[in-house]
Biopython code that builds the backbone (N, CA, C, O; Angstrom):
import numpy as np
from Bio.PDB.StructureBuilder import StructureBuilder

atoms = [
    (1, "MET", "N", (113.913, 94.878, 90.878)),
    (1, "MET", "CA", (112.909, 95.638, 90.661)),
    (1, "MET", "C", (112.355, 95.451, 89.577)),
    (1, "MET", "O", (113.023, 95.829, 88.614)),
    (2, "GLN", "N", (111.071, 94.868, 89.282)),
    (2, "GLN", "CA", (110.737, 94.524, 88.248)),
    (2, "GLN", "C", (109.373, 95.719, 87.749)),
    (2, "GLN", "O", (108.497, 96.215, 88.457)),
    (3, "ILE", "N", (109.613, 95.875, 86.448)),
    (3, "ILE", "CA", (108.620, 96.923, 85.913)),
    (3, "ILE", "C", (108.463, 96.530, 84.489)),
    (3, "ILE", "O", (109.432, 96.493, 83.731)),
    (4, "ALA", "N", (107.215, 96.227, 84.105)),
    (4, "ALA", "CA", (106.899, 95.841, 82.541)),
    (4, "ALA", "C", (106.450, 97.220, 82.065)),
    (4, "ALA", "O", (105.772, 98.006, 82.728)),
    (5, "GLN", "N", (107.041, 97.462, 80.495)),
    (5, "GLN", "CA", (106.675, 98.390, 79.826)),
    (5, "GLN", "C", (105.742, 97.959, 78.805)),
    (5, "GLN", "O", (106.028, 97.041, 78.037)),
    (6, "LEU", "N", (104.625, 98.588, 78.761)),
    (6, "LEU", "CA", (103.646, 98.487, 77.600)),
    (6, "LEU", "C", (104.147, 99.352, 76.474)),
    (6, "LEU", "O", (103.992, 100.566, 76.604)),
    (7, "LYS", "N", (104.573, 99.014, 75.676)),
    (7, "LYS", "CA", (104.704, 99.727, 74.498)),
    (7, "LYS", "C", (104.492, 98.828, 73.175)),
    (7, "LYS", "O", (104.616, 97.604, 73.218)),
    (8, "LYS", "N", (104.120, 99.621, 71.842)),
    (8, "LYS", "CA", (104.040, 98.963, 70.828)),
    (8, "LYS", "C", (105.178, 97.975, 70.315)),
    (8, "LYS", "O", (106.270, 98.543, 70.280)),
    (9, "GLY", "N", (105.203, 96.914, 69.992)),
    (9, "GLY", "CA", (106.082, 96.186, 69.557)),
    (9, "GLY", "C", (106.901, 95.330, 70.744)),
    (9, "GLY", "O", (107.982, 94.765, 70.577)),
    (10, "LYS", "N", (106.399, 95.357, 71.543)),
    (10, "LYS", "CA", (107.139, 94.622, 72.892)),
    (10, "LYS", "C", (105.958, 93.694, 73.498)),
    (10, "LYS", "O", (105.148, 93.990, 74.377)),
    (11, "PRO", "N", (106.097, 92.474, 72.766)),
    (11, "PRO", "CA", (104.998, 91.538, 73.649)),
    (11, "PRO", "C", (105.931, 90.939, 74.895)),
    (11, "PRO", "O", (107.153, 90.857, 75.024)),
    (12, "TYR", "N", (104.729, 90.525, 75.823)),
    (12, "TYR", "CA", (105.194, 89.647, 76.930)),
    (12, "TYR", "C", (104.381, 88.289, 76.302)),
    (12, "TYR", "O", (103.154, 88.225, 76.238)),
    (13, "LEU", "N", (105.153, 87.394, 75.926)),
    (13, "LEU", "CA", (104.421, 85.988, 75.586)),
    (13, "LEU", "C", (104.254, 84.943, 76.779)),
    (13, "LEU", "O", (103.467, 83.999, 76.708)),
    (14, "PHE", "N", (105.177, 85.233, 78.031)),
    (14, "PHE", "CA", (104.628, 84.776, 79.190)),
    (14, "PHE", "C", (104.357, 85.408, 80.596)),
    (14, "PHE", "O", (105.167, 85.488, 81.519)),
    (15, "THR", "N", (103.125, 85.819, 80.582)),
    (15, "THR", "CA", (102.710, 86.673, 81.508)),
    (15, "THR", "C", (102.464, 85.872, 82.935)),
    (15, "THR", "O", (102.412, 84.648, 83.055)),
    (16, "ASP", "N", (102.337, 86.775, 83.904)),
    (16, "ASP", "CA", (102.222, 86.068, 85.359)),
    (16, "ASP", "C", (101.127, 86.742, 86.372)),
    (16, "ASP", "O", (101.570, 87.715, 86.983)),
    (17, "VAL", "N", (100.040, 86.456, 86.596)),
    (17, "VAL", "CA", (99.206, 87.220, 87.425)),
    (17, "VAL", "C", (99.491, 87.444, 88.608)),
    (17, "VAL", "O", (99.085, 88.370, 89.311)),
    (18, "THR", "N", (100.400, 86.370, 88.948)),
    (18, "THR", "CA", (100.832, 86.789, 90.458)),
    (18, "THR", "C", (101.983, 87.757, 90.837)),
    (18, "THR", "O", (102.241, 88.148, 91.976)),
    (19, "ARG", "N", (102.760, 88.140, 89.464)),
    (19, "ARG", "CA", (103.969, 89.193, 89.299)),
    (19, "ARG", "C", (103.379, 90.354, 89.046)),
    (19, "ARG", "O", (103.830, 91.422, 89.459)),
    (20, "TRP", "N", (102.104, 90.219, 88.202)),
    (20, "TRP", "CA", (101.790, 91.814, 87.582)),
    (20, "TRP", "C", (100.146, 92.009, 88.108)),
    (20, "TRP", "O", (99.413, 92.814, 87.534)),
    (21, "GLY", "N", (99.764, 91.342, 89.034)),
    (21, "GLY", "CA", (98.444, 91.534, 89.148)),
    (21, "GLY", "C", (97.528, 91.396, 87.969)),
    (21, "GLY", "O", (97.915, 91.581, 86.815)),
    (22, "GLY", "N", (95.917, 90.962, 88.397)),
    (22, "GLY", "CA", (95.186, 90.658, 87.328)),
    (22, "GLY", "C", (94.808, 91.888, 86.227)),
    (22, "GLY", "O", (94.603, 91.612, 85.045)),
    (23, "LYS", "N", (94.752, 92.983, 86.631)),
    (23, "LYS", "CA", (94.950, 94.003, 85.361)),
    (23, "LYS", "C", (96.147, 94.113, 84.787)),
    (23, "LYS", "O", (96.091, 94.176, 83.558)),
    (24, "GLY", "N", (97.641, 94.176, 85.450)),
    (24, "GLY", "CA", (98.591, 94.302, 84.685)),
    (24, "GLY", "C", (98.787, 93.232, 83.815)),
    (24, "GLY", "O", (99.277, 93.361, 82.693)),
    (25, "ASP", "N", (98.358, 92.011, 84.380)),
    (25, "ASP", "CA", (98.619, 90.707, 83.493)),
    (25, "ASP", "C", (97.692, 90.831, 82.131)),
    (25, "ASP", "O", (98.059, 90.730, 80.961)),
    (26, "ASN", "N", (96.492, 91.061, 82.611)),
    (26, "ASN", "CA", (95.558, 91.283, 81.094)),
    (26, "ASN", "C", (95.987, 92.411, 80.286)),
    (26, "ASN", "O", (95.946, 92.243, 79.068)),
    (27, "LEU", "N", (96.510, 93.861, 80.865)),
    (27, "LEU", "CA", (97.081, 94.689, 79.874)),
    (27, "LEU", "C", (98.419, 94.202, 79.116)),
    (27, "LEU", "O", (98.758, 94.815, 78.104)),
    (28, "LEU", "N", (99.147, 93.173, 79.557)),
    (28, "LEU", "CA", (100.485, 92.517, 78.941)),
    (28, "LEU", "C", (99.823, 91.774, 77.851)),
    (28, "LEU", "O", (100.152, 91.935, 76.676)),
    (29, "ARG", "N", (98.790, 90.871, 78.265)),
    (29, "ARG", "CA", (98.227, 89.922, 77.257)),
    (29, "ARG", "C", (97.749, 90.736, 76.105)),
    (29, "ARG", "O", (98.082, 90.529, 74.938)),
    (30, "LEU", "N", (96.808, 91.839, 76.580)),
    (30, "LEU", "CA", (95.984, 92.753, 75.560)),
    (30, "LEU", "C", (97.398, 93.330, 74.573)),
    (30, "LEU", "O", (97.369, 93.430, 73.346)),
    (31, "ASN", "N", (98.118, 93.532, 75.106)),
    (31, "ASN", "CA", (99.481, 94.356, 74.479)),
    (31, "ASN", "C", (99.932, 93.399, 73.499)),
    (31, "ASN", "O", (100.584, 93.929, 72.599)),
    (32, "GLN", "N", (99.764, 91.968, 73.384)),
    (32, "GLN", "CA", (100.222, 91.274, 72.490)),
    (32, "GLN", "C", (99.815, 91.233, 71.044)),
    (32, "GLN", "O", (100.562, 91.076, 70.078)),
    (33, "VAL", "N", (98.015, 91.465, 71.050)),
    (33, "VAL", "CA", (97.296, 91.494, 70.151)),
    (33, "VAL", "C", (96.836, 92.997, 69.608)),
    (33, "VAL", "O", (96.742, 93.263, 68.410)),
    (34, "PHE", "N", (96.592, 93.843, 70.577)),
    (34, "PHE", "CA", (96.046, 95.146, 70.296)),
    (34, "PHE", "C", (97.030, 96.288, 70.396)),
    (34, "PHE", "O", (98.175, 96.151, 70.827)),
    (35, "ASN", "N", (96.495, 97.450, 69.959)),
    (35, "ASN", "CA", (97.389, 98.284, 70.200)),
    (35, "ASN", "C", (97.157, 99.032, 71.642)),
    (35, "ASN", "O", (96.216, 99.825, 71.682)),
    (36, "VAL", "N", (97.911, 98.849, 72.785)),
    (36, "VAL", "CA", (97.430, 99.385, 74.155)),
    (36, "VAL", "C", (98.495, 100.633, 74.319)),
    (36, "VAL", "O", (99.706, 100.683, 74.099)),
    (37, "PRO", "N", (97.494, 101.691, 74.828)),
    (37, "PRO", "CA", (98.385, 103.076, 75.059)),
    (37, "PRO", "C", (99.717, 102.756, 75.922)),
    (37, "PRO", "O", (99.609, 101.966, 76.859)),
    (38, "PRO", "N", (100.826, 103.279, 75.666)),
    (38, "PRO", "CA", (101.932, 102.900, 76.469)),
    (38, "PRO", "C", (101.906, 102.996, 78.018)),
    (38, "PRO", "O", (101.025, 103.737, 78.454)),
    (39, "GLY", "N", (102.508, 102.538, 78.708)),
    (39, "GLY", "CA", (102.619, 102.763, 79.886)),
    (39, "GLY", "C", (103.491, 101.916, 80.561)),
    (39, "GLY", "O", (104.323, 101.422, 79.800)),
    (40, "PHE", "N", (103.615, 101.499, 81.989)),
    (40, "PHE", "CA", (104.298, 100.590, 82.946)),
    (40, "PHE", "C", (103.576, 100.098, 84.018)),
    (40, "PHE", "O", (102.693, 100.697, 84.633)),
    (41, "ILE", "N", (104.041, 98.845, 84.238)),
    (41, "ILE", "CA", (103.203, 98.274, 85.307)),
    (41, "ILE", "C", (104.404, 97.857, 86.317)),
    (41, "ILE", "O", (105.500, 97.517, 85.870)),
    (42, "ILE", "N", (104.156, 97.900, 87.574)),
    (42, "ILE", "CA", (105.251, 97.782, 88.706)),
    (42, "ILE", "C", (104.753, 96.386, 89.288)),
    (42, "ILE", "O", (103.584, 96.060, 89.490)),
    (43, "SER", "N", (105.699, 95.769, 89.472)),
    (43, "SER", "CA", (105.346, 94.184, 89.758)),
    (43, "SER", "C", (105.057, 94.064, 91.489)),
    (43, "SER", "O", (105.627, 94.701, 92.376)),
    (44, "SER", "N", (104.072, 93.117, 91.613)),
    (44, "SER", "CA", (103.676, 93.042, 93.104)),
    (44, "SER", "C", (105.058, 92.485, 93.873)),
    (44, "SER", "O", (104.881, 92.447, 95.091)),
    (45, "ASP", "N", (106.159, 92.121, 93.527)),
    (45, "ASP", "CA", (107.238, 91.712, 94.206)),
    (45, "ASP", "C", (107.917, 93.003, 94.371)),
    (45, "ASP", "O", (108.500, 93.191, 95.439)),
    (46, "THR", "N", (107.928, 93.899, 93.495)),
    (46, "THR", "CA", (108.649, 95.677, 94.154)),
    (46, "THR", "C", (107.885, 95.875, 95.091)),
    (46, "THR", "O", (108.448, 95.995, 96.179)),
    (47, "PHE", "N", (106.396, 95.987, 95.083)),
    (47, "PHE", "CA", (105.593, 96.401, 96.302)),
    (47, "PHE", "C", (106.255, 95.859, 97.437)),
    (47, "PHE", "O", (106.805, 96.523, 98.316)),
    (48, "ASN", "N", (106.157, 94.350, 97.365)),
    (48, "ASN", "CA", (106.438, 93.459, 98.691)),
    (48, "ASN", "C", (107.882, 93.736, 99.157)),
    (48, "ASN", "O", (108.240, 93.646, 100.331)),
    (49, "ASP", "N", (108.708, 94.095, 98.080)),
    (49, "ASP", "CA", (110.293, 94.464, 98.654)),
    (49, "ASP", "C", (109.932, 95.672, 99.320)),
    (49, "ASP", "O", (110.179, 95.679, 100.526)),
    (50, "TRP", "N", (109.442, 96.631, 98.868)),
    (50, "TRP", "CA", (109.270, 97.938, 99.456)),
    (50, "TRP", "C", (108.767, 97.582, 101.184)),
    (50, "TRP", "O", (109.403, 97.934, 102.177)),
    (51, "ILE", "N", (107.714, 96.950, 101.180)),
    (51, "ILE", "CA", (107.023, 96.712, 102.258)),
    (51, "ILE", "C", (108.182, 96.070, 103.457)),
    (51, "ILE", "O", (108.485, 96.544, 104.552)),
    (52, "LYS", "N", (108.572, 95.075, 102.914)),
    (52, "LYS", "CA", (109.782, 94.386, 103.810)),
    (52, "LYS", "C", (110.929, 95.299, 104.048)),
    (52, "LYS", "O", (111.357, 95.353, 105.201)),
    (53, "ASP", "N", (111.472, 96.001, 103.159)),
    (53, "ASP", "CA", (112.465, 97.075, 103.508)),
    (53, "ASP", "C", (112.195, 98.339, 104.491)),
    (53, "ASP", "O", (112.929, 98.850, 105.337)),
    (54, "SER", "N", (111.139, 98.596, 104.160)),
    (54, "SER", "CA", (110.545, 99.664, 104.952)),
    (54, "SER", "C", (110.269, 99.019, 106.423)),
    (54, "SER", "O", (110.184, 99.848, 107.329)),
    (55, "ARG", "N", (110.147, 97.914, 106.709)),
    (55, "ARG", "CA", (110.031, 97.307, 108.042)),
    (55, "ARG", "C", (108.261, 97.526, 108.363)),
    (55, "ARG", "O", (107.836, 97.746, 109.498)),
    (56, "LEU", "N", (107.518, 97.434, 107.340)),
    (56, "LEU", "CA", (106.055, 97.840, 107.418)),
    (56, "LEU", "C", (105.409, 96.629, 107.938)),
    (56, "LEU", "O", (104.407, 96.799, 108.633)),
    (57, "SER", "N", (105.858, 95.314, 107.692)),
    (57, "SER", "CA", (104.992, 94.336, 107.824)),
    (57, "SER", "C", (104.297, 94.191, 109.091)),
    (57, "SER", "O", (103.082, 94.380, 109.028)),
    (58, "SER", "N", (104.766, 93.909, 110.189)),
    (58, "SER", "CA", (104.384, 94.261, 111.534)),
    (58, "SER", "C", (103.708, 95.149, 112.034)),
    (58, "SER", "O", (103.013, 94.887, 113.016)),
    (59, "PHE", "N", (103.738, 96.425, 111.486)),
    (59, "PHE", "CA", (102.974, 97.589, 111.636)),
    (59, "PHE", "C", (101.483, 97.425, 110.858)),
    (59, "PHE", "O", (100.392, 97.747, 111.329)),
    (60, "LEU", "N", (101.732, 96.865, 109.608)),
    (60, "LEU", "CA", (100.497, 96.480, 109.088)),
    (60, "LEU", "C", (99.500, 95.462, 109.612)),
    (60, "LEU", "O", (98.292, 95.672, 109.714)),
    (61, "LEU", "N", (100.125, 94.347, 109.933)),
    (61, "LEU", "CA", (99.534, 93.254, 110.700)),
    (61, "LEU", "C", (98.842, 94.049, 112.007)),
    (61, "LEU", "O", (97.629, 93.929, 112.177)),
    (62, "ASP", "N", (99.585, 94.804, 112.858)),
    (62, "ASP", "CA", (99.020, 95.071, 113.879)),
    (62, "ASP", "C", (97.934, 96.358, 113.788)),
    (62, "ASP", "O", (97.225, 96.550, 114.776)),
    (63, "VAL", "N", (97.826, 97.040, 112.885)),
    (63, "VAL", "CA", (97.110, 97.803, 112.739)),
    (63, "VAL", "C", (95.515, 97.230, 111.850)),
    (63, "VAL", "O", (94.374, 97.665, 112.006)),
    (64, "LEU", "N", (95.990, 96.164, 110.955)),
    (64, "LEU", "CA", (94.846, 95.784, 110.545)),
    (64, "LEU", "C", (93.639, 94.807, 111.417)),
    (64, "LEU", "O", (92.454, 94.515, 111.260)),
    (65, "SER", "N", (94.666, 94.534, 112.352)),
    (65, "SER", "CA", (94.136, 93.602, 113.691)),
    (65, "SER", "C", (93.299, 94.300, 114.503)),
    (65, "SER", "O", (92.171, 93.934, 114.834)),
    (66, "SER", "N", (93.976, 95.539, 114.902)),
    (66, "SER", "CA", (93.009, 96.277, 115.988)),
    (66, "SER", "C", (92.461, 97.430, 115.954)),
    (66, "SER", "O", (92.177, 98.092, 116.953)),
    (67, "LYS", "N", (92.252, 97.789, 114.678)),
    (67, "LYS", "CA", (91.533, 99.037, 114.451)),
    (67, "LYS", "C", (90.510, 98.928, 113.327)),
    (67, "LYS", "O", (90.777, 98.404, 112.246)),
    (68, "ASP", "N", (89.291, 99.464, 113.646)),
    (68, "ASP", "CA", (88.114, 99.615, 112.451)),
    (68, "ASP", "C", (89.045, 99.910, 111.167)),
    (68, "ASP", "O", (90.243, 100.192, 111.172)),
    (69, "SER", "N", (88.109, 99.757, 109.985)),
    (69, "SER", "CA", (88.982, 99.627, 108.445)),
    (69, "SER", "C", (88.971, 101.239, 108.438)),
    (69, "SER", "O", (90.028, 101.612, 107.931)),
    (70, "GLU", "N", (88.152, 102.351, 108.820)),
    (70, "GLU", "CA", (88.458, 103.659, 108.822)),
    (70, "GLU", "C", (89.699, 104.291, 109.404)),
    (70, "GLU", "O", (90.437, 105.117, 108.867)),
    (71, "GLU", "N", (89.786, 103.782, 110.530)),
    (71, "GLU", "CA", (90.934, 104.299, 111.493)),
    (71, "GLU", "C", (92.138, 103.533, 110.782)),
    (71, "GLU", "O", (93.099, 104.235, 110.469)),
    (72, "ALA", "N", (92.189, 102.270, 110.513)),
    (72, "ALA", "CA", (93.181, 101.497, 109.858)),
    (72, "ALA", "C", (93.705, 102.141, 108.421)),
    (72, "ALA", "O", (94.874, 102.202, 108.040)),
    (73, "TYR", "N", (92.536, 102.599, 107.738)),
    (73, "TYR", "CA", (92.985, 103.242, 106.558)),
    (73, "TYR", "C", (93.781, 104.272, 106.967)),
    (73, "TYR", "O", (94.950, 104.266, 106.580)),
    (74, "GLN", "N", (93.358, 105.232, 107.731)),
    (74, "GLN", "CA", (94.018, 106.852, 107.933)),
    (74, "GLN", "C", (95.621, 106.279, 108.636)),
    (74, "GLN", "O", (96.689, 106.826, 108.363)),
    (75, "SER", "N", (95.521, 105.423, 109.305)),
    (75, "SER", "CA", (96.951, 105.034, 110.126)),
    (75, "SER", "C", (97.813, 104.486, 108.981)),
    (75, "SER", "O", (98.970, 104.907, 108.950)),
    (76, "ILE", "N", (97.420, 103.583, 108.002)),
    (76, "ILE", "CA", (98.439, 103.014, 106.927)),
    (76, "ILE", "C", (98.764, 104.223, 106.101)),
    (76, "ILE", "O", (99.967, 104.437, 105.951)),
    (77, "ARG", "N", (97.804, 105.173, 105.459)),
    (77, "ARG", "CA", (98.044, 106.215, 104.907)),
    (77, "ARG", "C", (99.104, 107.046, 105.387)),
    (77, "ARG", "O", (100.098, 107.201, 104.678)),
    (78, "GLN", "N", (99.020, 107.556, 106.419)),
    (78, "GLN", "CA", (100.022, 108.271, 107.067)),
    (78, "GLN", "C", (101.293, 107.584, 107.131)),
    (78, "GLN", "O", (102.319, 108.209, 106.864)),
    (79, "ARG", "N", (101.334, 106.303, 107.472)),
    (79, "ARG", "CA", (102.694, 105.760, 107.708)),
    (79, "ARG", "C", (103.323, 105.520, 106.086)),
    (79, "ARG", "O", (104.538, 105.381, 105.944)),
    (80, "PHE", "N", (102.579, 105.491, 105.134)),
    (80, "PHE", "CA", (102.994, 105.057, 103.564)),
    (80, "PHE", "C", (103.698, 106.468, 103.564)),
    (80, "PHE", "O", (104.916, 106.555, 103.408)),
    (81, "LEU", "N", (102.972, 107.459, 103.725)),
    (81, "LEU", "CA", (103.225, 109.059, 103.195)),
    (81, "LEU", "C", (104.446, 109.324, 104.007)),
    (81, "LEU", "O", (105.273, 110.034, 103.436)),
    (82, "ALA", "N", (104.711, 108.972, 105.051)),
    (82, "ALA", "CA", (105.887, 109.269, 105.981)),
    (82, "ALA", "C", (107.031, 108.290, 105.742)),
    (82, "ALA", "O", (108.192, 108.544, 106.065)),
    (83, "THR", "N", (106.646, 107.171, 105.165)),
    (83, "THR", "CA", (107.742, 106.145, 104.905)),
    (83, "THR", "C", (108.477, 106.534, 103.434)),
    (83, "THR", "O", (109.706, 106.536, 103.369)),
    (84, "GLY", "N", (107.809, 106.801, 102.486)),
    (84, "GLY", "CA", (108.765, 107.402, 101.393)),
    (84, "GLY", "C", (108.914, 106.257, 100.467)),
    (84, "GLY", "O", (108.244, 105.268, 100.763)),
    (85, "LEU", "N", (109.554, 106.195, 99.547)),
    (85, "LEU", "CA", (110.339, 105.367, 98.744)),
    (85, "LEU", "C", (111.767, 105.444, 98.768)),
    (85, "LEU", "O", (112.331, 106.511, 99.011)),
    (86, "GLN", "N", (112.412, 104.347, 98.523)),
    (86, "GLN", "CA", (113.793, 104.171, 98.282)),
    (86, "GLN", "C", (114.269, 104.774, 96.902)),
    (86, "GLN", "O", (113.583, 104.764, 95.880)),
    (87, "GLY", "N", (115.591, 105.323, 97.021)),
    (87, "GLY", "CA", (116.225, 105.804, 96.117)),
    (87, "GLY", "C", (116.088, 105.093, 94.727)),
    (87, "GLY", "O", (115.678, 105.717, 93.749)),
    (88, "ASP", "N", (116.392, 103.961, 94.672)),
    (88, "ASP", "CA", (116.173, 103.209, 93.293)),
    (88, "ASP", "C", (115.073, 103.108, 92.809)),
    (88, "ASP", "O", (114.963, 103.184, 91.586)),
    (89, "LEU", "N", (114.189, 102.954, 93.446)),
    (89, "LEU", "CA", (112.612, 102.792, 93.090)),
    (89, "LEU", "C", (112.557, 104.132, 92.598)),
    (89, "LEU", "O", (112.505, 104.122, 91.368)),
    (90, "VAL", "N", (112.550, 105.266, 93.081)),
    (90, "VAL", "CA", (112.309, 106.823, 92.664)),
    (90, "VAL", "C", (112.850, 106.762, 91.228)),
    (90, "VAL", "O", (112.206, 106.749, 90.179)),
    (91, "SER", "N", (114.371, 106.722, 91.445)),
    (91, "SER", "CA", (114.973, 106.870, 90.083)),
    (91, "SER", "C", (114.391, 106.139, 88.797)),
    (91, "SER", "O", (114.244, 106.612, 87.670)),
    (92, "ARG", "N", (114.134, 105.016, 89.205)),
    (92, "ARG", "CA", (113.304, 104.003, 87.921)),
    (92, "ARG", "C", (112.216, 104.610, 87.538)),
    (92, "ARG", "O", (112.030, 104.889, 86.354)),
    (93, "LEU", "N", (111.275, 104.920, 88.581)),
    (93, "LEU", "CA", (109.847, 105.741, 88.176)),
    (93, "LEU", "C", (110.173, 106.812, 87.577)),
    (93, "LEU", "O", (109.552, 107.101, 86.554)),
    (94, "ASP", "N", (111.162, 107.625, 88.024)),
    (94, "ASP", "CA", (111.266, 108.966, 87.414)),
    (94, "ASP", "C", (111.710, 108.494, 85.859)),
    (94, "ASP", "O", (111.081, 109.114, 85.002)),
    (95, "LYS", "N", (112.401, 107.792, 85.481)),
    (95, "LYS", "CA", (112.942, 107.306, 84.335)),
    (95, "LYS", "C", (111.745, 106.982, 83.475)),
    (95, "LYS", "O", (111.586, 107.458, 82.350)),
    (96, "GLU", "N", (110.848, 106.082, 84.110)),
    (96, "GLU", "CA", (109.605, 105.600, 83.271)),
    (96, "GLU", "C", (108.368, 106.790, 83.084)),
    (96, "GLU", "O", (107.593, 106.886, 82.132)),
    (97, "PHE", "N", (108.427, 107.501, 84.084)),
    (97, "PHE", "CA", (107.582, 108.662, 83.973)),
    (97, "PHE", "C", (108.203, 109.640, 82.644)),
    (97, "PHE", "O", (107.497, 110.021, 81.709)),
    (98, "ARG", "N", (109.505, 109.909, 82.779)),
    (98, "ARG", "CA", (109.824, 110.938, 81.750)),
    (98, "ARG", "C", (109.812, 109.999, 80.250)),
    (98, "ARG", "O", (109.498, 110.630, 79.241)),
    (99, "ARG", "N", (110.075, 108.830, 80.125)),
    (99, "ARG", "CA", (109.638, 108.150, 78.948)),
    (99, "ARG", "C", (108.209, 108.392, 78.073)),
    (99, "ARG", "O", (108.086, 108.386, 76.848)),
    (100, "MET", "N", (107.304, 108.578, 78.971)),
    (100, "MET", "CA", (106.106, 108.806, 78.537)),
    (100, "MET", "C", (105.762, 110.309, 78.061)),
    (100, "MET", "O", (105.933, 111.389, 78.626)),
    (101, "GLU", "N", (105.229, 109.980, 76.842)),
    (101, "GLU", "CA", (105.021, 111.375, 75.907)),
    (101, "GLU", "C", (103.804, 111.843, 76.384)),
    (101, "GLU", "O", (103.684, 113.057, 76.543)),
    (102, "THR", "N", (102.866, 111.088, 76.646)),
    (102, "THR", "CA", (101.498, 111.757, 76.772)),
    (102, "THR", "C", (101.014, 111.928, 78.163)),
    (102, "THR", "O", (101.905, 111.629, 78.958)),
    (103, "PRO", "N", (99.846, 112.328, 78.769)),
    (103, "PRO", "CA", (99.284, 112.541, 80.230)),
    (103, "PRO", "C", (99.217, 110.938, 80.493)),
    (103, "PRO", "O", (99.334, 110.104, 79.594)),
    (104, "ILE", "N", (99.050, 110.696, 81.606)),
    (104, "ILE", "CA", (99.130, 109.241, 82.171)),
    (104, "ILE", "C", (97.908, 108.892, 83.210)),
    (104, "ILE", "O", (97.612, 109.864, 83.905)),
    (105, "ALA", "N", (97.306, 107.972, 83.408)),
    (105, "ALA", "CA", (96.683, 107.822, 84.522)),
    (105, "ALA", "C", (97.260, 106.806, 85.248)),
    (105, "ALA", "O", (97.958, 105.938, 84.724)),
    (106, "ILE", "N", (96.941, 106.878, 86.755)),
    (106, "ILE", "CA", (97.514, 105.878, 87.467)),
    (106, "ILE", "C", (96.315, 105.073, 88.172)),
    (106, "ILE", "O", (95.320, 105.495, 88.762)),
    (107, "ARG", "N", (96.772, 103.718, 87.895)),
    (107, "ARG", "CA", (95.588, 103.048, 88.408)),
    (107, "ARG", "C", (96.408, 101.864, 89.437)),
    (107, "ARG", "O", (97.222, 101.034, 89.030)),
    (108, "SER", "N", (95.963, 102.039, 90.819)),
    (108, "SER", "CA", (96.473, 101.069, 91.752)),
    (108, "SER", "C", (95.883, 99.622, 91.760)),
    (108, "SER", "O", (94.775, 99.372, 91.287)),
    (109, "SER", "N", (96.818, 98.548, 92.412)),
    (109, "SER", "CA", (96.276, 97.055, 92.540)),
    (109, "SER", "C", (95.133, 97.591, 93.688)),
    (109, "SER", "O", (94.878, 98.657, 94.248)),
    (110, "SER", "N", (94.626, 96.263, 93.694)),
    (110, "SER", "CA", (93.209, 96.219, 94.823)),
    (110, "SER", "C", (93.792, 96.265, 96.236)),
    (110, "SER", "O", (93.017, 96.500, 97.163)),
    (111, "VAL", "N", (95.103, 96.059, 96.484)),
    (111, "VAL", "CA", (95.916, 96.207, 97.599)),
    (111, "VAL", "C", (95.482, 97.553, 98.460)),
    (111, "VAL", "O", (96.091, 97.852, 99.487)),
]
sb = StructureBuilder()
sb.init_structure("model")
sb.init_model(0)
sb.init_chain("A")
sb.init_seg("    ")
for serial, (resi, resn, name, xyz) in enumerate(atoms, 1):
    if name == "N":
        sb.init_residue(resn, " ", resi, " ")
    sb.init_atom(name, np.array(xyz, "f"), 0.0, 1.0, " ", f" {name:<3s}", serial, name[0])
structure = sb.get_structure()
């Protein structure tokens, strides 16, 4: 599981848009020069591992190929909520949230 912390004094000299997504990668780059508000970024590998470990790949392919976009959205949303997150990811996210000392905003990827 890969999570990048955004905090003052912690530069990421080698960023990777395929790992952190466009927004996450740009935040990591900005953090090298500017004072970016503290936070964290969950890697796309972590998301992909969750999809694989939860056996959602075939479900997603079936739903996306057989339904209109609104029906697909509703089916995927219900399945994601029912699936939940694995214990190690929950504990790591809990640790990161507790580290935050101010209110946070959550921004998901374009997926």
